[in-house]
C-alpha positions in Angstrom: 0.0 0.0 0.0 2.8 2.4 0.8 4.4 1.7 -2.5 1.2 2.5 -4.3 0.7 5.6 -2.2 4.1 7.0 -3.0 4.1 6.0 -6.7 1.6 8.7 -7.3 1.2 10.7 -4.1 -2.0 12.9 -3.7 -0.2 16.0 -3.1 1.4 17.2 -6.2 0.8 18.0 -9.9 1.6 14.7 -11.1 -1.6 13.3 -9.5 -4.0 15.8 -10.9 -4.3 14.5 -14.4 -5.1 11.0 -13.6 -8.5 9.5 -13.4 -8.0 6.9 -10.7 -10.6 6.8 -7.8 -10.9 10.7 -7.6 -8.9 13.7 -6.7 -7.6 13.9 -3.1 -5.1 16.0 -1.0 -3.0 13.8 1.2 -5.7 11.3 2.2 -6.6 8.6 -0.4 -7.7 5.0 -0.3 -4.2 3.6 0.0 -3.5 5.7 3.1 -6.7 4.6 4.6 -5.8 0.9 3.9 -2.4 1.5 5.5 -4.1 2.8 8.6 -6.5 -0.1 8.6 -3.7 -2.7 8.3 -1.8 -1.0 11.0 -4.6 -1.3 13.4 -4.8 -5.0 12.4 -1.1 -5.4 13.2 -1.4 -3.7 16.5 -4.5 -5.7 17.7 -4.1 -9.3 16.2 -7.2 -10.7 14.6 -7.3 -13.8 16.7 -8.3 -11.7 19.7 -11.3 -10.2 18.0 -11.9 -11.9 14.6 -13.1 -15.1 13.0 -10.6 -17.3 14.8 -12.8 -17.2 17.7 -15.1 -19.6 15.9 -12.3 -21.9 14.9 -11.8 -25.1 17.1 -9.5 -24.4 20.2 -6.8 -26.9 19.3 -6.3 -25.3 15.9 -6.5 -21.7 17.1 -4.0 -22.5 19.9 -1.3 -23.2 17.4 -1.6 -20.0 15.7 0.9 -17.1 16.4 2.9 -18.8 19.1 5.9 -16.7 20.0 9.1 -18.2 19.3 11.2 -19.1 22.4 15.1 -19.0 22.5 17.0 -22.2 22.7 18.2 -21.2 26.2 15.2 -20.3 28.2 15.8 -18.0 31.2 14.1 -18.3 34.5 11.5 -15.7 33.3 10.1 -16.8 29.8 7.7 -13.9 29.8 10.4 -11.3 30.0 12.3 -13.0 27.2 9.2 -12.9 24.9 8.6 -9.3 25.6 12.3 -8.3 24.9 12.3 -10.3 21.7 9.1 -8.5 20.5 10.6 -5.2 21.3 13.8 -6.1 19.5 12.0 -7.3 16.4 9.9 -4.1 16.3 12.9 -1.8 16.6 14.7 -3.8 13.8 11.5 -3.4 11.6 11.3 0.3 12.2 15.1 0.9 11.6 14.8 -1.1 8.4 11.8 0.7 7.2 13.4 4.3 7.6 15.6 4.1 4.4 12.8 2.7 2.4 10.3 5.5 3.6 12.9 8.1 3.0 13.6 6.8 -0.5 9.9 6.7 -1.3 9.5 10.2 -0.1 12.3 11.5 -2.2 11.0 9.6 -5.1 7.6 11.1 -4.7 8.9 14.6 -4.7 11.1 13.8 -7.8 8.0 12.3 -9.5 6.0 15.5 -9.0 8.6 17.6 -10.7 9.6 15.0 -13.4 8.1 14.6 -16.9 9.4 11.1 -17.5 7.1 8.2 -17.7 6.6 6.1 -14.6 5.0 2.7 -13.4 1.4 4.0 -13.6 1.5 5.9 -16.9 4.4 4.0 -18.4 4.2 0.2 -18.5 0.5 -0.2 -17.8 -1.2 2.3 -20.0 -3.0 0.7 -23.1 -3.6 3.1 -26.0 -6.4 2.7 -28.6 -5.4 1.5 -32.0 -7.5 2.9 -34.9 -8.5 1.1 -38.0 -6.5 2.9 -40.7 -9.0 1.9 -43.3 -11.2 4.5 -41.7 -8.8 7.1 -43.1 -9.9 8.4 -46.6 -6.4 9.4 -47.6 -3.1 10.7 -46.4 -3.3 14.1 -44.6 -1.6 16.7 -47.0 1.5 18.4 -45.8 3.2 21.6 -46.2 6.4 23.3 -44.9 7.3 26.1 -42.4 11.0 26.7 -42.7 12.5 23.2 -43.2 9.7 21.4 -41.3 7.2 19.2 -43.2 4.0 19.5 -41.3 0.5 18.1 -41.7 -1.9 20.9 -42.7 -4.1 20.0 -39.7 -2.3 20.8 -36.3 -3.7 19.7 -33.0 -4.7 22.5 -30.7 -3.9 23.0 -27.1 -7.0 24.3 -25.3 -8.7 21.0 -24.9 -5.5 19.6 -23.4 -5.6 22.3 -20.6 -9.3 22.4 -20.2 -10.0 25.8 -21.7 -13.5 25.3 -23.3 -14.4 29.0 -24.3 -18.0 28.2 -23.5 -19.2 31.7 -23.0 -21.3 31.7 -19.8 -21.5 27.9 -19.4 -19.4 27.7 -16.3 -19.4 23.9 -15.9 -17.9 23.2 -19.3 -14.3 23.8 -18.4 -14.7 21.2 -15.5 -16.4 18.8 -17.7 -13.5 19.0 -20.3 -11.0 18.4 -17.5 -12.9 15.5 -16.2 -13.0 13.8 -19.6 -9.6 14.6 -20.7 -7.7 12.7 -18.1 -4.0 12.0 -18.6 -4.9 8.5 -20.1 -7.5 9.9 -22.5 -5.1 12.6 -23.5 -2.5 9.9 -24.3 -5.1 8.1 -26.4 -5.8 11.2 -28.2 -2.2 11.9 -29.2 -1.8 8.3 -30.2 -4.9 8.5 -32.4 -3.5 11.7 -34.0 -0.1 10.1 -34.5 -1.7 7.3 -36.3 -4.0 9.5 -38.5 -1.1 11.5 -39.8 -1.0 14.7 -37.5 2.5 15.3 -36.7 2.4 18.6 -34.8 0.5 19.9 -31.8 0.4 23.3 -30.2 1.4 23.4 -26.6 2.0 25.8 -23.7 4.6 25.4 -21.0 2.0 24.3 -18.5 0.6 21.6 -20.7 3.8 20.2 -22.0 4.5 17.8 -19.1 1.6 15.4 -20.2 2.6 15.5 -23.8 6.2 14.9 -23.0 5.3 11.7 -21.1 3.4 10.5 -23.9 6.3 11.0 -26.3 8.7 9.2 -24.0 6.4 6.3 -23.4 5.4 5.7 -27.1 8.6 7.0 -28.8 6.3 9.3 -30.8 8.0 11.9 -33.1 5.2 14.4 -33.0 6.4 18.0 -33.1 5.5 20.8 -30.9 4.5 24.4 -31.7 5.0 26.3 -28.4 2.8 29.3 -27.7 4.9 31.7 -25.6 4.4 34.9 -23.7 6.9 37.6 -23.5 7.8 37.8 -19.9 7.1 41.5 -18.8 7.4 40.8 -15.0 10.8 39.0 -14.7 14.3 40.0 -15.3 14.7 38.2 -18.6 11.9 39.0 -21.2 12.8 35.8 -23.1 13.0 33.4 -20.3 9.7 31.5 -21.4 11.2 31.0 -24.8 14.4 29.6 -23.4 12.4 27.3 -21.2 10.5 26.0 -24.2 13.8 25.3 -26.0 14.9 23.3 -22.9 11.6 21.4 -23.1 12.5 20.4 -26.8 10.3 22.8 -28.7 10.2 22.2 -32.5 9.1 25.8 -33.2 7.5 28.7 -31.2 5.6 31.8 -31.6 4.5 34.9 -29.6 1.2 33.9 -28.0 -1.8 35.6 -29.5 -2.8 37.4 -26.3 0.7 38.6 -25.9 0.9 39.7 -29.6 -2.4 41.6 -29.1 -1.3 43.5 -26.0 2.2 44.3 -27.2 0.8 45.6 -30.5 -2.0 47.7 -28.6 0.7 49.2 -26.3 3.2 50.0 -29.2 5.8 47.5 -28.0 6.7 46.0 -31.4 10.3 46.1 -30.3 9.7 43.3 -27.8 8.0 41.2 -30.6 10.9 41.8 -32.9 13.3 40.9 -30.1 11.5 37.6 -29.4 11.3 36.5 -33.1 14.9 37.3 -33.8 16.1 35.7 -30.8 14.2 32.5 -31.5 15.5 32.5 -35.1 19.0 33.1 -33.9 18.8 29.8 -31.9 17.9 27.8 -34.9 14.1 27.6 -34.5 11.3 28.8 -36.7 9.6 31.8 -35.1 6.1 33.0 -35.4 3.8 35.8 -34.4 0.4 35.1 -32.9 -2.6 37.5 -32.7 -6.4 37.6 -32.6 -6.4 41.2 -33.9 -5.6 41.7 -37.5 -3.8 44.9 -36.3 -0.9 42.6 -35.1 -0.1 41.5 -38.6 -0.5 44.9 -40.1 1.8 46.4 -37.5 4.5 43.8 -37.8 4.5 43.9 -41.5 4.7 47.7 -41.5 7.6 47.5 -39.1 9.5 45.1 -41.2 9.5 42.2 -38.7 10.2 38.9 -40.5 8.6 36.0 -38.8 8.7 32.5 -40.3 4.9 32.2 -39.9 1.7 33.9 -38.5 -0.6 32.3 -36.1 -3.8 34.2 -36.7 -7.5 33.5 -35.7 -9.6 33.0 -38.8 -13.2 32.4 -38.8 -16.5 33.9 -40.2 -19.0 35.5 -38.0 -22.2 34.0 -39.3 -23.1 32.1 -36.0 -25.8 33.0 -33.6 -23.5 33.9 -30.5 -21.1 36.1 -32.5 -20.8 39.4 -30.8 -22.8 42.1 -32.8 -20.7 43.9 -35.3 -21.7 47.4 -34.1 -20.3 46.7 -30.7 -16.9 45.1 -31.8 -13.7 46.8 -30.9 -10.1 45.8 -31.6 -8.2 44.0 -28.8 -11.3 43.1 -26.9 -11.2 39.5 -27.8 -10.3 38.4 -24.2 -12.4 41.3 -22.5 -14.5 40.8 -19.6 -16.2 44.1 -19.3 -19.3 44.5 -17.1 -21.0 46.1 -20.0 -22.9 43.5 -21.8 -22.3 45.2 -25.1 -18.6 44.4 -25.0 -17.1 41.1 -26.2 -17.5 38.2 -23.9 -15.5 35.2 -25.0 -17.7 34.7 -28.0 -15.6 35.9 -31.1 -11.9 35.7 -32.0 -11.7 37.2 -35.4 -13.4 40.6 -35.0 -13.4 41.7 -38.7 -13.1 38.5 -40.9 -13.2 40.4 -44.1 -10.1 42.6 -43.2 -8.3 39.4 -42.1 -8.7 37.8 -45.5 -7.6 41.0 -47.2 -4.4 41.5 -45.1 -3.5 37.9 -45.1 -3.7 37.8 -48.9 -0.7 40.1 -49.1 1.4 38.2 -46.5 4.2 36.1 -48.1 4.9 33.7 -45.1 2.9 30.7 -44.1 -0.2 31.4 -42.0 -1.7 29.0 -39.4 -5.3 29.7 -38.8 -6.5 29.0 -35.4 -10.1 29.4 -33.7 -11.4 28.3 -37.2 -14.5 26.8 -35.6 -15.0 29.8 -33.1 -14.5 27.5 -30.2 -17.1 25.0 -31.4 -19.7 27.5 -32.7 -19.1 26.7 -36.3 -19.3 23.1 -37.9 -16.0 21.6 -39.1 -17.3 21.4 -42.7 -17.9 25.2 -42.7 -15.0 26.3 -40.6 -12.2 24.2 -42.2 -13.3 25.1 -45.9 -13.6 28.9 -44.9 -10.1 29.0 -43.3 -8.3 27.4 -46.3 -10.3 29.4 -48.9 -9.5 32.6 -46.9 -5.8 31.9 -47.1 -4.7 29.7 -44.2 -1.9 27.4 -45.1 -2.5 25.2 -42.0 -5.3 25.1 -39.5 -5.0 24.4 -35.7 -7.9 22.7 -34.2 -8.6 21.4 -30.7 -9.9 17.9 -30.9 -11.4 15.3 -28.6 -10.2 11.7 -29.3 -13.4 10.7 -31.1 -13.1 13.7 -33.5 -9.5 13.2 -34.7 -10.1 10.7 -37.5 -13.2 12.6 -38.8 -11.3 16.0 -38.8 -8.4 14.4 -40.7 -10.7 12.9 -43.3 -12.5 16.3 -43.7 -9.4 18.3 -44.1 -8.0 15.7 -46.6 -11.3 15.8 -48.5 -11.4 19.6 -48.6 -7.8 20.1 -49.7 -8.4 17.5 -52.5 -11.4 19.3 -53.8 -11.8 22.5 -55.7 -11.1 25.3 -53.3 -12.2 29.0 -54.1 -8.8 30.2 -52.9 -7.0 33.2 -54.4 -3.9 33.4 -52.0 -1.0 31.2 -53.2 0.1 28.5 -50.8 3.2 29.6 -48.8 4.4 26.3 -47.6 
């Protein structure tokens, strides 16, 4: 029980992603069983249990204390001393084991390596490859060959963008346990998706999956410029240490830096990432990010831009839309409230048509408000070279088939493919 308890102790981040018997803090079923067994050890069952009903001759043979070969004049004293000696030796022998387990538990909470629970015992679902209607088309960013459907990050972290449905985020997290996420990554791997977008906080789970399975799936890291610390590029450096394939200035960071006239920080981040040998991108919800960076002569390897039409019932009314209000939470009901991410779609299409680097379109389904059939086609026809989509496990094959079908059909696309 102690080994089970310290393999995944209920007091660290390593436990939070697993769907075992629930979520606990310190107390879990293993600890309760340890206490129960300790009570049984202290008060032998033969004094209180079923042995009372066993014939006396048999029960009398159970649990007799061993006597030494040379019995002293006081046998009871010998028995007591021997028992104390045994208990002391047991305690001393257990101390190094307990210390080792405690040290291991602390290391486990900080580690991104696979372990006994998530490593050797997890069974991942195999898909029937005959369900795929073709090979997922690929394109290039810098020297990387990437499937045109990239797996999104929000459903990994539990971000649901469900407007005022407050239970939705918790529901996503309850469904997407670590084992379920492993299964989703595995299905994506088999279906031909070879890149996923990740954040620093969600990478731990993905990295375990890669180490367990040997997956070669690449990572597109979304990184904020660190405006509070001493090193503005510290998060980019951390992503490099984690093994990022490429990285971009997070859309929210791109919005705020552009709005505040801090394009020099975007330039600094892009040029630093490129100097370290990684493809560097710029993210944004507002099209003003792309306009400003192009005007300033910043040369990213790709843009990561929200791209969706606004013909869905929960879209924020056009007359109330304002730039840089995508993540706004104003008390004024007329302001944007987590329900639209491409404020002016027509302007996005117009500006993107003049950009000569690859564009990854994200939020193409407006966080589930638009059907994949409409959202995928709209993004590719509007100029996206890749799309980034959050997917549950049961959606992966369907989405891959849909992208393959759309890209193999006649597209009403005027922008050249920049990949």
